[in-house]
C-alpha positions, 0 to 999 in steps of 0.5 A, spaced: 578 369 789 583 373 787 586 378 792 590 385 792 594 383 799 594 378 805 591 380 811 595 382 817 593 375 820 594 371 814 601 374 814 602 372 821 600 365 820 605 364 814 610 368 818 609 362 823 609 357 818 616 359 815 619 360 822 616 353 824 619 350 817 626 353 819 626 352 826 628 345 827 634 341 831 640 345 829 636 351 830 636 349 838 643 346 839 648 350 835 646 357 838 647 354 845 653 350 843 656 357 840 654 360 847 658 355 851 664 355 847 664 363 845 663 365 853 664 372 854 665 373 846 658 371 845 655 377 843 660 378 837 660 371 835 652 371 835 652 377 831 656 373 826 652 367 827 645 371 825 648 373 819 648 366 816 643 364 820 637 369 819 641 374 814 642 369 809 635 366 809 632 372 809 635 374 803 633 367 800 626 368 801 626 375 798 630 372 792 625 367 791 619 373 791 623 378 787 625 372 782 617 371 780 619 364 780 616 358 783 623 356 787 630 354 786 630 350 780 628 356 776 633 361 779 639 356 778 636 355 771 639 362 769 646 358 770 644 352 765 639 347 765 644 341 767 646 345 773 639 347 775 638 339 775 645 338 779 644 343 784 637 343 786 637 335 787 644 336 791 641 341 795 635 337 796 639 331 798 643 335 803 637 338 807 633 332 805 634 324 806 642 325 807 643 330 812 638 335 815 632 330 815 636 324 819 639 329 824 632 331 826 630 324 828 637 323 831 637 330 835 630 328 838 632 321 840 639 323 843 635 329 847 629 326 849 631 318 850 638 317 850 639 319 857 635 314 860 637 308 855 643 304 855 648 303 849 645 296 848 638 298 848 639 304 843 641 299 838 633 297 838 630 303 840 633 308 835 631 304 829 624 304 832 623 311 834 626 313 827 620 309 824 615 312 828 618 319 827 618 319 820 611 315 819 608 321 823 612 326 819 610 322 812 602 322 815 602 330 815 606 331 809 601 327 805 597 333 804 601 339 803 595 344 802 594 343 810 601 345 812 599 352 814 594 349 819 599 344 821 605 348 822 603 355 822 597 355 827 598 349 831 605 346 832 609 352 832 605 356 837 606 349 842 613 349 840 614 357 842 610 356 849 614 350 851 621 353 849 619 360 852 618 356 859 625 354 859 628 360 856 624 365 861 627 361 867 634 361 865 634 369 865 630 370 871 635 365 875 641 365 871 646 360 873 652 365 871 654 371 868 657 373 861 662 378 862 667 373 865 665 367 862 671 363 859 672 363 852 674 357 848 680 357 843 677 358 837 673 364 839 679 368 842 681 371 835 675 372 830 669 371 834 665 374 828 667 370 823 667 363 827 660 365 828 659 366 821 661 359 819 657 356 825 651 359 822 652 354 816 650 348 820 643 351 821 642 349 813 637 355 813 640 359 807 639 352 803 632 351 806 630 358 804 631 356 797 628 350 798 622 352 802 621 358 797 616 353 793 612 352 799 611 360 801 609 362 794 604 356 793 601 358 800 600 365 798 597 363 791 592 359 795 590 364 799 588 368 793 594 372 791 596 371 784 600 377 781 607 376 781 609 383 784 604 382 790 607 375 791 614 378 792 611 383 797 607 378 801 613 374 801 617 380 804 612 381 810 611 374 812 619 373 811 620 379 816 616 376 821 619 369 821 626 372 821 625 377 827 622 371 831 628 367 829 633 372 831 631 373 838 630 366 840 637 365 837 640 370 841 637 368 847 639 361 846 646 363 845 646 367 852 643 362 855 648 357 853 654 362 856 650 363 862 650 355 863 657 355 864 656 358 871 654 350 873 656 346 867 662 345 863 662 346 855 658 340 853 660 335 847 654 338 843 648 343 844 643 338 845 647 335 851 647 342 854 640 344 853 638 337 857 642 339 862 639 346 863 632 344 862 633 339 868 637 344 872 631 348 872 625 343 872 628 337 875 626 330 872 620 334 869 625 338 865 627 332 861 619 331 859 618 339 857 625 339 853 623 332 850 616 335 847 620 341 845 625 337 841 620 333 838 615 338 836 621 342 833 624 337 829 617 334 827 614 340 824 621 342 820 621 334 818 614 335 815 616 342 811 622 338 808 618 332 806 613 337 803 618 341 799 622 335 797 616 332 794 613 338 791 620 340 787 621 333 785 614 332 782 616 338 778 623 336 776 620 329 774 612 330 773 611 323 771 612 321 778 607 322 784 608 327 790 606 321 795 611 316 791 617 322 793 614 323 800 615 316 801 622 315 798 625 321 802 621 319 809 624 311 808 631 314 806 631 319 812 629 313 817 635 309 814 640 314 815 638 317 822 641 310 825 648 313 823 648 317 829 648 325 830 655 326 831 657 322 825 651 326 821 654 332 823 661 330 821 660 328 814 655 334 813 660 339 814 665 338 808 658 338 804 656 344 807 662 348 806 661 346 798 654 347 797 653 353 802 657 358 797 654 356 791 647 358 795 650 364 797 652 367 791 646 364 787 641 368 792 646 375 791 646 374 784 638 373 784 637 380 788 642 383 783 640 380 777 636 386 774 643 390 774 646 385 769 639 384 765 639 377 768 645 375 764 647 367 764 654 369 762 655 373 769 651 367 773 656 362 770 662 366 771 661 367 778 658 360 779 664 356 776 669 360 780 666 359 786 665 352 785 672 351 785 674 355 791 668 351 795 671 345 793 677 346 796 674 349 802 670 342 803 676 338 802 679 342 808 673 341 812 673 333 811 673 328 816 681 327 819 682 320 815 680 324 808 684 330 810 691 326 811 690 323 804 696 325 799 690 328 795 687 332 800 693 335 803 695 337 795 688 340 795 689 344 801 696 346 800 693 350 793 688 353 798 693 355 803 697 358 797 692 362 793 686 363 796 685 369 801 681 367 807 682 360 806 684 359 813 677 361 816 673 357 811 672 363 807 676 361 801 671 362 796 669 370 797 675 373 792 674 367 787 667 369 787 668 377 786 673 375 781 668 371 777 663 377 778 667 382 775 669 378 769 662 376 768 660 383 768 666 385 763 664 380 758 657 382 759 658 389 757 663 387 751 658 382 748 652 388 749 647 388 754 640 390 750 637 383 750 635 379 756 639 372 757 635 368 761 
C-alpha cells in the first residue's frame, strides 16, 4: 500500500537501524582513543571528529535522498560509467572484505577474548572465532528484507542498553577530570584538524554512501515510493541516527579523557575500553564489554554484507545475492586473521585516497542542481581531487613504503605545491580549483540542457 509519509514509530525504527549499521568497531574504539590522546583539548578535538564522523555521513545520507537514486553507483555515474564501476567497487571493497568487515571481527576478538588467551592459543582461537562471527553475520544477511527487524528493533536497543551501563558508571564515578588532563603532542596544536582526520577512521562517510541502498529500499518496502517523499523520510530518519551517534561519540571521548586519572594512554581504544569496563564492573565488566562489542560489530557486519551484496547484484545482475553474500563473508573471514593493528595500518593510506573522493562526490550531489548536474563539473573536481588524494595517501602509507625513493619524490611534490598537505588535507585546494574550472567550462559551453 502506498503512503504519503512514514509514521514517527517507523522513522525511529529506521533511525535505529541506521545507527546500528553505522555504529560498529571503530565507532567505539576511536572516540575513546581520541579522548585519551587529546586530554584537556578533548572538546576541540571531538568537534573536529564529529564533523567527519557524523557531519559527513549525514550529508551522505541526505545526498542519497535528494539525488533520487538507489545509491552510490548511480551518483558516481555522473562522472562517467567507468569511474562509477571503479569507485563503487573500490569503496565497497574498503568497507567490505578488505578493511571494515575484517576489523569488526578482529576488534570483537581482541577485546572479548584476547586478554584471556596466550599468543600461542591465539593462532587457533582467532580463526575459529572469525569463522563463527562471519557465519552468524552471513546467516542474518541472507534475507535483506528482515534487516530492519534484526538491527533496528532488536540488536541496536540491546547494544545501547549494555553500553549505557558502562557510560553511566563512568560519569557517576569519574576516574579523573578533563581540564588538567595531559595532552599528547599531536593534539597540542591544531586539535580540531587532528580530530577531523581521526574521524576518517570510522569509515562512516563511505558507509553513508554504501548504506544508501538499504535506507531507500527499506523506506520503499514500508510503502513510500515517491522520490520527494523518500528524500524527506531519509532526512528524518538520518537526523535521528546522527543525533544519537554524536551524543555517544562525545560521551565516549570524554570518558576516555577521564580514564587518564587511572590509566596511561593505551595502544588503541579497544584496550582502553576493556580497562574502563573492568575498573567499574570487575570481571563482569569484561563480560558486559564483550557483549557490547560483539553485538555492535555483528549488527554492522550484517549491514555491510547486505549493502555489499545488494549493490554488486545491481552491478552484475547475472549473479545471485546469496553468492555475493557468501563471497564477501569468506574473504572478510580470511583477512580478519591479519590482526587489528595491521588492518588499521594498511587501511589508513587507502582511506586518505578514497575519503576525499567520497566527500567531494557528496558535496557535488547536494550542489548538483546549481550546475544542472553537469558531468563537466563532476569530472574536473574528481580529477583534481584524485591527484592530490593520491599524494595524501602516499604520505600516510606504512613506514617501509614511505622510505622508498618513489614515495619520497611524491611526498616532496605535496610539500612544495599543496597547501594543508602537512595536516593530511592537501586535496582541498585542488578540489576547489577543479570546481571553479568545471563551473567556468560549464558556463562557457552553455547550461541549458541537463548533462547527466
